[in-house]
Structures are given as structure tokens and as C-alpha cells.
PyMOL commands that place a pseudoatom at each C-alpha (Angstrom):
pseudoatom trace, name=CA, resn=MET, resi=1, chain=A, elem=C, hetatm=0, pos=[7.934, 59.834, 211.798]
pseudoatom trace, name=CA, resn=THR, resi=2, chain=A, elem=C, hetatm=0, pos=[4.489, 58.484, 211.039]
pseudoatom trace, name=CA, resn=ASP, resi=3, chain=A, elem=C, hetatm=0, pos=[5.668, 57.390, 207.606]
pseudoatom trace, name=CA, resn=VAL, resi=4, chain=A, elem=C, hetatm=0, pos=[7.777, 54.678, 209.236]
pseudoatom trace, name=CA, resn=TRP, resi=5, chain=A, elem=C, hetatm=0, pos=[4.763, 53.279, 211.104]
pseudoatom trace, name=CA, resn=VAL, resi=6, chain=A, elem=C, hetatm=0, pos=[2.573, 53.431, 208.016]
pseudoatom trace, name=CA, resn=ALA, resi=7, chain=A, elem=C, hetatm=0, pos=[5.258, 51.624, 206.008]
pseudoatom trace, name=CA, resn=ALA, resi=8, chain=A, elem=C, hetatm=0, pos=[5.550, 48.958, 208.705]
pseudoatom trace, name=CA, resn=VAL, resi=9, chain=A, elem=C, hetatm=0, pos=[1.788, 48.407, 208.697]
pseudoatom trace, name=CA, resn=ALA, resi=10, chain=A, elem=C, hetatm=0, pos=[1.838, 48.246, 204.879]
pseudoatom trace, name=CA, resn=VAL, resi=11, chain=A, elem=C, hetatm=0, pos=[4.530, 45.568, 205.016]
pseudoatom trace, name=CA, resn=LEU, resi=12, chain=A, elem=C, hetatm=0, pos=[2.485, 43.575, 207.513]
pseudoatom trace, name=CA, resn=VAL, resi=13, chain=A, elem=C, hetatm=0, pos=[-0.620, 43.855, 205.332]
pseudoatom trace, name=CA, resn=ALA, resi=14, chain=A, elem=C, hetatm=0, pos=[1.394, 42.653, 202.329]
pseudoatom trace, name=CA, resn=LEU, resi=15, chain=A, elem=C, hetatm=0, pos=[2.608, 39.691, 204.385]
pseudoatom trace, name=CA, resn=ILE, resi=16, chain=A, elem=C, hetatm=0, pos=[-0.963, 38.940, 205.439]
pseudoatom trace, name=CA, resn=VAL, resi=17, chain=A, elem=C, hetatm=0, pos=[-2.035, 38.883, 201.784]
pseudoatom trace, name=CA, resn=LEU, resi=18, chain=A, elem=C, hetatm=0, pos=[0.826, 36.536, 200.893]
pseudoatom trace, name=CA, resn=THR, resi=19, chain=A, elem=C, hetatm=0, pos=[-0.067, 34.282, 203.791]
pseudoatom trace, name=CA, resn=MET, resi=20, chain=A, elem=C, hetatm=0, pos=[-3.703, 34.249, 202.658]
pseudoatom trace, name=CA, resn=ILE, resi=21, chain=A, elem=C, hetatm=0, pos=[-2.519, 32.867, 199.337]
pseudoatom trace, name=CA, resn=ARG, resi=22, chain=A, elem=C, hetatm=0, pos=[-0.782, 30.087, 201.251]
pseudoatom trace, name=CA, resn=LEU, resi=23, chain=A, elem=C, hetatm=0, pos=[-3.938, 29.559, 203.297]
pseudoatom trace, name=CA, resn=ILE, resi=24, chain=A, elem=C, hetatm=0, pos=[-6.035, 29.121, 200.164]
pseudoatom trace, name=CA, resn=ALA, resi=25, chain=A, elem=C, hetatm=0, pos=[-3.514, 27.062, 198.194]
pseudoatom trace, name=CA, resn=GLY, resi=26, chain=A, elem=C, hetatm=0, pos=[-2.066, 25.051, 201.076]
pseudoatom trace, name=CA, resn=PRO, resi=27, chain=A, elem=C, hetatm=0, pos=[-1.738, 21.439, 199.988]
pseudoatom trace, name=CA, resn=THR, resi=28, chain=A, elem=C, hetatm=0, pos=[-2.522, 19.986, 203.411]
pseudoatom trace, name=CA, resn=VAL, resi=29, chain=A, elem=C, hetatm=0, pos=[-4.683, 20.967, 206.343]
pseudoatom trace, name=CA, resn=PRO, resi=30, chain=A, elem=C, hetatm=0, pos=[-1.724, 21.500, 208.719]
pseudoatom trace, name=CA, resn=ASP, resi=31, chain=A, elem=C, hetatm=0, pos=[-0.210, 23.925, 206.190]
pseudoatom trace, name=CA, resn=ARG, resi=32, chain=A, elem=C, hetatm=0, pos=[-3.443, 25.886, 206.223]
pseudoatom trace, name=CA, resn=VAL, resi=33, chain=A, elem=C, hetatm=0, pos=[-3.559, 25.904, 210.022]
pseudoatom trace, name=CA, resn=VAL, resi=34, chain=A, elem=C, hetatm=0, pos=[-0.023, 27.267, 210.198]
pseudoatom trace, name=CA, resn=ALA, resi=35, chain=A, elem=C, hetatm=0, pos=[-0.937, 29.915, 207.614]
pseudoatom trace, name=CA, resn=LEU, resi=36, chain=A, elem=C, hetatm=0, pos=[-3.992, 30.888, 209.655]
pseudoatom trace, name=CA, resn=ASP, resi=37, chain=A, elem=C, hetatm=0, pos=[-1.891, 31.160, 212.800]
pseudoatom trace, name=CA, resn=ALA, resi=38, chain=A, elem=C, hetatm=0, pos=[0.634, 33.312, 210.939]
pseudoatom trace, name=CA, resn=ILE, resi=39, chain=A, elem=C, hetatm=0, pos=[-2.171, 35.592, 209.729]
pseudoatom trace, name=CA, resn=ASN, resi=40, chain=A, elem=C, hetatm=0, pos=[-3.401, 35.964, 213.305]
pseudoatom trace, name=CA, resn=THR, resi=41, chain=A, elem=C, hetatm=0, pos=[0.085, 36.810, 214.542]
pseudoatom trace, name=CA, resn=LEU, resi=42, chain=A, elem=C, hetatm=0, pos=[0.616, 39.374, 211.773]
pseudoatom trace, name=CA, resn=THR, resi=43, chain=A, elem=C, hetatm=0, pos=[-2.781, 40.904, 212.521]
pseudoatom trace, name=CA, resn=VAL, resi=44, chain=A, elem=C, hetatm=0, pos=[-1.868, 41.311, 216.189]
pseudoatom trace, name=CA, resn=ALA, resi=45, chain=A, elem=C, hetatm=0, pos=[1.413, 42.956, 215.193]
pseudoatom trace, name=CA, resn=ALA, resi=46, chain=A, elem=C, hetatm=0, pos=[-0.441, 45.314, 212.842]
pseudoatom trace, name=CA, resn=MET, resi=47, chain=A, elem=C, hetatm=0, pos=[-2.857, 46.259, 215.628]
pseudoatom trace, name=CA, resn=ILE, resi=48, chain=A, elem=C, hetatm=0, pos=[0.038, 47.065, 217.947]
pseudoatom trace, name=CA, resn=LEU, resi=49, chain=A, elem=C, hetatm=0, pos=[1.649, 49.238, 215.282]
pseudoatom trace, name=CA, resn=LEU, resi=50, chain=A, elem=C, hetatm=0, pos=[-1.667, 51.001, 214.689]
pseudoatom trace, name=CA, resn=ALA, resi=51, chain=A, elem=C, hetatm=0, pos=[-1.887, 51.642, 218.435]
pseudoatom trace, name=CA, resn=VAL, resi=52, chain=A, elem=C, hetatm=0, pos=[1.473, 53.362, 218.307]
pseudoatom trace, name=CA, resn=LEU, resi=53, chain=A, elem=C, hetatm=0, pos=[0.590, 55.235, 215.119]
pseudoatom trace, name=CA, resn=TYR, resi=54, chain=A, elem=C, hetatm=0, pos=[-2.709, 56.627, 216.382]
pseudoatom trace, name=CA, resn=GLY, resi=55, chain=A, elem=C, hetatm=0, pos=[-1.830, 56.755, 220.089]
pseudoatom trace, name=CA, resn=GLN, resi=56, chain=A, elem=C, hetatm=0, pos=[-4.915, 54.744, 221.024]
pseudoatom trace, name=CA, resn=ILE, resi=57, chain=A, elem=C, hetatm=0, pos=[-4.501, 52.177, 223.789]
pseudoatom trace, name=CA, resn=ILE, resi=58, chain=A, elem=C, hetatm=0, pos=[-7.733, 50.426, 222.781]
pseudoatom trace, name=CA, resn=PHE, resi=59, chain=A, elem=C, hetatm=0, pos=[-5.913, 48.818, 219.861]
pseudoatom trace, name=CA, resn=VAL, resi=60, chain=A, elem=C, hetatm=0, pos=[-3.578, 47.088, 222.319]
pseudoatom trace, name=CA, resn=ASP, resi=61, chain=A, elem=C, hetatm=0, pos=[-6.518, 45.761, 224.313]
pseudoatom trace, name=CA, resn=VAL, resi=62, chain=A, elem=C, hetatm=0, pos=[-8.175, 44.456, 221.161]
pseudoatom trace, name=CA, resn=ALA, resi=63, chain=A, elem=C, hetatm=0, pos=[-4.878, 42.905, 220.050]
pseudoatom trace, name=CA, resn=ILE, resi=64, chain=A, elem=C, hetatm=0, pos=[-4.495, 41.084, 223.369]
pseudoatom trace, name=CA, resn=VAL, resi=65, chain=A, elem=C, hetatm=0, pos=[-8.016, 39.647, 223.198]
pseudoatom trace, name=CA, resn=TYR, resi=66, chain=A, elem=C, hetatm=0, pos=[-7.538, 38.724, 219.526]
pseudoatom trace, name=CA, resn=ALA, resi=67, chain=A, elem=C, hetatm=0, pos=[-4.239, 36.990, 220.321]
pseudoatom trace, name=CA, resn=LEU, resi=68, chain=A, elem=C, hetatm=0, pos=[-5.872, 34.989, 223.105]
pseudoatom trace, name=CA, resn=LEU, resi=69, chain=A, elem=C, hetatm=0, pos=[-8.790, 33.928, 220.930]
pseudoatom trace, name=CA, resn=SER, resi=70, chain=A, elem=C, hetatm=0, pos=[-6.539, 32.998, 218.021]
pseudoatom trace, name=CA, resn=PHE, resi=71, chain=A, elem=C, hetatm=0, pos=[-4.330, 30.936, 220.340]
pseudoatom trace, name=CA, resn=VAL, resi=72, chain=A, elem=C, hetatm=0, pos=[-7.350, 29.032, 221.658]
pseudoatom trace, name=CA, resn=GLY, resi=73, chain=A, elem=C, hetatm=0, pos=[-8.629, 28.561, 218.121]
pseudoatom trace, name=CA, resn=THR, resi=74, chain=A, elem=C, hetatm=0, pos=[-5.315, 27.197, 216.941]
pseudoatom trace, name=CA, resn=LEU, resi=75, chain=A, elem=C, hetatm=0, pos=[-5.199, 24.761, 219.847]
pseudoatom trace, name=CA, resn=TYR, resi=76, chain=A, elem=C, hetatm=0, pos=[-8.729, 23.601, 219.085]
pseudoatom trace, name=CA, resn=ILE, resi=77, chain=A, elem=C, hetatm=0, pos=[-7.938, 23.046, 215.409]
pseudoatom trace, name=CA, resn=ALA, resi=78, chain=A, elem=C, hetatm=0, pos=[-4.721, 21.204, 216.286]
pseudoatom trace, name=CA, resn=LYS, resi=79, chain=A, elem=C, hetatm=0, pos=[-6.597, 18.891, 218.638]
pseudoatom trace, name=CA, resn=TYR, resi=80, chain=A, elem=C, hetatm=0, pos=[-9.246, 18.312, 215.970]
pseudoatom trace, name=CA, resn=ILE, resi=81, chain=A, elem=C, hetatm=0, pos=[-6.612, 17.443, 213.376]
pseudoatom trace, name=CA, resn=GLY, resi=82, chain=A, elem=C, hetatm=0, pos=[-4.841, 15.185, 215.866]
pseudoatom trace, name=CA, resn=GLY, resi=83, chain=A, elem=C, hetatm=0, pos=[-8.064, 13.274, 216.404]
pseudoatom trace, name=CA, resn=GLU, resi=84, chain=A, elem=C, hetatm=0, pos=[-8.337, 14.045, 220.107]
pseudoatom trace, name=CA, resn=LEU, resi=85, chain=A, elem=C, hetatm=0, pos=[-11.729, 15.751, 219.822]
pseudoatom trace, name=CA, resn=GLY, resi=86, chain=A, elem=C, hetatm=0, pos=[-13.453, 13.205, 217.601]
pseudoatom trace, name=CA, resn=GLN, resi=87, chain=A, elem=C, hetatm=0, pos=[-13.299, 10.313, 220.078]
for i in range(1, 87): cmd.bond("trace and resi %d" % i, "trace and resi %d" % (i + 1))
show_as sticks, trace
zoom trace
């Protein structure tokens, strides 16, 4: 049964690596911001799967805090790109 969870985490890690390529090679800044947000979302999903795999609730708590911080970070970057913070 744990093989399914390990495979799911491996798929998420592979997706994170592919998204990092997009983050590095993104032609525009908004593309890179979307890639960063996708990496954060995939990381949260991986943490939740690891919580199930290892039976540790602390991973869920860390995932919740990480999701909140990544959401705030994405909003900040979006406002910076939109020019609302520079004025």
C-alpha cells in the first residue's frame, strides 16, 4: 500500500522539477510567477501525501503554514508586477 503513496510523491516531485524548468526558462515574469505558484501548490500536495505515508500530522500543519505563506507571497508578487506597490 505504501508503494502507491511513494509513487504519487515521486510523480509530484517530477512535476516540481518540470515546473522548475518553466520557472527558469519562463519568457516573461508572469509566467515565472505562475510557475512558482504551481511549485508551491505541488509542494503542499507532496507534504500532505507524506503525512499520509508516514502517519505524521506535523506534515499537515507545515503544509497549511506553507500554503498560507505561498499565497501571501504570490499576492505580493502580483501586486508588485501590477505596479500597485511601487507608487
